[in-house]
C-alpha positions as CSV (number, residue, x, y, z in Angstrom):
1,X,99.9,66.2,111.9
2,X,98.0,68.3,109.7
3,X,99.4,69.9,106.5
4,X,100.0,73.7,106.7
5,X,97.9,75.3,103.9
6,X,98.8,79.5,102.8
7,X,96.1,81.1,104.5
8,X,97.2,83.6,101.6
9,X,96.1,81.5,99.1
10,X,93.5,82.7,96.7
11,X,90.7,83.5,99.3
12,X,90.0,85.4,102.3
13,X,88.5,84.2,104.9
14,X,85.6,85.4,107.6
15,X,83.4,84.3,110.4
16,X,80.1,83.4,109.5
17,X,77.5,86.3,110.5
18,X,74.7,85.7,108.9
19,X,72.2,82.5,109.4
20,X,70.0,82.4,106.9
21,X,66.6,81.9,107.5
22,X,67.4,79.9,110.5
23,X,68.7,81.4,114.1
24,X,71.8,80.9,115.1
25,X,71.4,78.6,118.0
26,X,70.1,76.1,115.8
27,X,73.0,75.3,114.0
28,X,77.2,75.6,115.0
29,X,78.4,78.8,113.6
30,X,81.0,77.7,111.7
31,X,84.5,80.0,109.0
32,X,83.3,79.8,105.9
33,X,85.7,81.0,102.7
34,X,85.6,85.0,101.7
35,X,85.5,86.5,98.4
36,X,88.8,85.9,96.4
37,X,91.8,88.3,96.9
38,X,91.9,91.6,95.3
39,X,92.8,91.1,91.6
40,X,92.2,87.3,91.3
41,X,89.8,85.6,89.0
42,X,88.0,81.9,89.7
43,X,89.8,81.3,86.8
44,X,93.0,82.1,88.8
45,X,92.0,80.2,91.9
46,X,90.9,76.8,89.9
47,X,94.7,77.4,88.2
48,X,95.9,77.4,91.4
49,X,93.9,74.2,92.7
50,X,94.7,72.4,89.2
51,X,98.2,72.5,89.6
52,X,98.5,71.0,93.5
53,X,100.1,67.8,93.9
54,X,97.8,64.5,94.9
55,X,99.7,61.7,94.4
56,X,101.3,59.9,98.1
57,X,103.6,62.3,99.9
58,X,101.8,65.0,98.5
59,X,102.6,68.6,100.3
60,X,98.9,70.3,100.2
61,X,97.4,67.5,102.3
62,X,95.0,65.3,99.6
63,X,94.1,62.1,100.0
64,X,92.6,60.2,97.3
65,X,89.8,58.1,98.6
66,X,88.4,56.9,95.3
67,X,91.8,56.1,93.0
68,X,91.1,55.1,89.2
69,X,89.8,52.0,88.4
70,X,91.5,49.8,85.6
71,X,88.8,50.1,82.8
72,X,85.7,52.3,82.6
73,X,82.5,51.6,84.5
74,X,79.4,50.0,82.1
75,X,77.7,53.5,81.9
76,X,81.1,55.0,80.1
77,X,83.2,57.0,82.8
78,X,85.3,56.4,85.7
79,X,87.0,58.8,88.1
80,X,89.1,59.8,91.1
81,X,88.0,61.2,93.7
82,X,90.5,63.4,96.5
83,X,89.7,65.1,99.7
84,X,92.0,67.4,101.7
85,X,91.5,70.2,104.8
86,X,90.4,73.6,103.2
87,X,92.3,77.2,103.7
88,X,89.3,78.8,105.6
89,X,89.5,76.0,108.7
90,X,86.2,75.0,108.3
91,X,85.5,71.1,108.9
92,X,84.3,70.1,105.2
93,X,86.9,69.0,103.2
94,X,87.7,70.3,99.8
95,X,87.0,67.6,97.3
96,X,88.9,67.4,94.1
97,X,86.9,64.5,91.2
98,X,89.0,63.8,87.6
99,X,86.9,62.0,85.4
100,X,87.0,60.2,81.8
101,X,83.7,60.4,79.7
102,X,83.0,58.2,76.9
103,X,80.7,59.8,74.4
104,X,80.7,63.2,76.7
105,X,81.2,66.8,75.2
106,X,81.8,69.8,77.0
107,X,78.6,71.7,76.5
108,X,77.0,68.5,77.9
109,X,78.1,68.5,81.3
110,X,77.5,72.7,80.8
111,X,73.9,72.2,80.3
112,X,73.3,70.1,82.8
113,X,74.7,72.7,85.8
114,X,72.7,75.5,84.3
115,X,69.9,72.9,84.6
116,X,69.8,70.0,86.9
117,X,66.6,68.5,86.2
118,X,68.0,65.8,88.9
119,X,69.2,67.8,91.8
120,X,67.7,65.2,94.2
121,X,64.9,66.6,96.4
122,X,64.4,70.2,93.8
123,X,61.2,72.2,95.0
124,X,62.4,75.8,93.7
125,X,64.7,76.9,90.8
126,X,64.4,80.4,89.6
127,X,67.0,82.2,87.3
128,X,67.3,85.4,89.0
129,X,69.7,87.4,86.6
130,X,71.6,87.2,82.9
131,X,75.4,88.3,83.2
132,X,77.9,89.6,80.7
133,X,80.1,86.2,81.5
134,X,77.7,84.0,83.7
135,X,74.2,84.0,85.4
136,X,72.7,84.3,88.6
137,X,70.0,81.5,90.4
138,X,68.7,80.5,92.8
139,X,67.1,76.9,94.6
140,X,66.1,75.2,97.3
141,X,66.5,71.4,98.2
142,X,64.7,69.4,100.7
143,X,65.8,66.2,101.8
144,X,63.6,63.6,103.6
145,X,63.4,64.2,107.0
146,X,65.6,66.7,107.1
147,X,64.9,71.2,107.1
148,X,65.0,72.7,103.4
149,X,68.3,74.2,101.7
150,X,68.5,77.1,99.7
151,X,70.9,78.7,97.8
152,X,71.8,81.6,96.0
153,X,74.6,81.2,93.3
154,X,76.6,83.1,91.2
155,X,77.8,81.4,88.1
156,X,80.9,82.2,85.9
157,X,81.2,80.6,82.7
158,X,83.7,81.0,80.1
159,X,83.9,79.1,76.2
160,X,87.5,78.9,75.7
161,X,89.4,78.8,72.8
162,X,90.4,75.4,73.1
163,X,86.9,74.4,72.6
164,X,87.3,73.9,77.0
165,X,84.6,75.1,79.3
166,X,85.3,76.8,81.9
167,X,82.5,77.0,84.9
168,X,82.7,78.5,88.5
169,X,79.9,78.1,91.3
170,X,79.9,80.3,93.8
171,X,77.2,81.2,96.7
172,X,76.8,85.3,97.0
173,X,73.9,87.3,97.9
174,X,71.3,89.3,95.3
175,X,68.4,91.1,96.7
176,X,66.4,89.0,94.9
177,X,66.9,85.7,96.8
178,X,66.8,86.9,100.4
179,X,67.2,84.1,103.5
180,X,63.7,82.3,104.1
181,X,62.7,82.5,107.1
182,X,63.1,77.9,108.5
183,X,65.8,77.4,105.4
184,X,68.9,76.9,105.7
185,X,70.7,79.5,103.4
186,X,73.4,76.5,102.4
187,X,77.8,77.4,101.3
188,X,78.9,76.0,97.8
189,X,81.6,76.3,95.3
190,X,82.2,74.4,92.6
191,X,85.0,74.9,89.9
192,X,85.5,72.5,87.1
193,X,87.4,72.5,83.7
194,X,85.2,70.5,81.0
195,X,87.8,69.6,77.6
196,X,87.9,67.1,75.1
197,X,91.0,64.3,75.5
198,X,93.7,64.7,73.1
199,X,94.9,61.0,73.8
200,X,91.5,59.1,73.6
201,X,89.2,59.6,71.5
202,X,85.7,60.4,72.0
203,X,86.2,61.1,75.5
204,X,85.5,63.9,77.5
205,X,87.9,64.9,80.5
206,X,87.2,67.0,83.6
207,X,88.4,68.8,86.7
208,X,85.9,69.9,89.1
209,X,86.9,71.3,92.7
210,X,83.4,71.4,95.1
211,X,83.7,72.8,98.5
212,X,80.1,73.1,100.5
213,X,78.8,73.7,103.5
214,X,75.3,72.6,104.1
215,X,74.6,74.8,107.5
216,X,72.7,72.9,110.8
217,X,73.5,69.6,112.3
218,X,75.4,67.4,109.9
219,X,78.2,66.6,111.2
220,X,81.2,67.6,108.3
221,X,82.8,64.1,109.4
222,X,79.5,62.6,108.1
223,X,79.0,65.1,104.8
224,X,83.2,64.3,104.4
225,X,82.4,60.3,104.7
226,X,80.0,60.3,102.0
227,X,81.7,62.6,99.0
228,X,83.3,60.5,97.0
229,X,80.4,58.1,96.8
230,X,78.2,61.0,96.3
231,X,80.5,62.3,93.6
232,X,80.6,59.4,91.4
233,X,76.5,58.5,92.3
234,X,75.8,62.0,90.7
235,X,77.8,61.5,87.6
236,X,76.6,58.0,87.2
237,X,72.8,60.0,86.8
238,X,74.3,62.6,84.4
239,X,76.1,59.7,82.2
240,X,72.7,57.9,82.2
241,X,70.8,61.0,81.1
242,X,73.6,62.2,78.6
243,X,73.0,58.5,76.9
């Protein structure tokens, strides 16, 4: 029996209407998250998610796919990855990743998110607009043998008084980023906090939540099955770059 997730928790949901630059007959229609409820901020939504229990028997439906290892990897980090159903009803799962990174600092991870040079298949990257609390950025990626996907992202960045950094990336619309012919406009959400550990000297801690729908005919079950290993591999690449 699937856990009951309150539809009123943070997000409104709407059926997908805009298909990007590909006709609707070429991809299944899946429900996507709507905008935040009035009066709620991205920080509010992050805090709601962070408070959810992840352990066995939790009421939210979280299932740990990669648990904490006993020791740090040779490349200086360790992670736990868990998945649960998304409130929208979309078959793609919401992912939570908790990580600890030796020798890293919050600013390093922020710099990577703002300019991900190692993003697989990156074909185009445009700094569209600078906002009082973040940015609008556009990118296009293409994996071998697959149709290109593009993104229009709204970054929210908050460097907090305790030295931690909150970053949220959410798909948005912008007049300078119209859909392109033959390109899937993907949906992406990433909300994370980077902070120095209070218990391990020189260690940075991270908690992030990711939900994505790459559109097209990629089965959500395939995406869900690859999330844990893919997330760990991505952080491996990041740590290699930092070192």
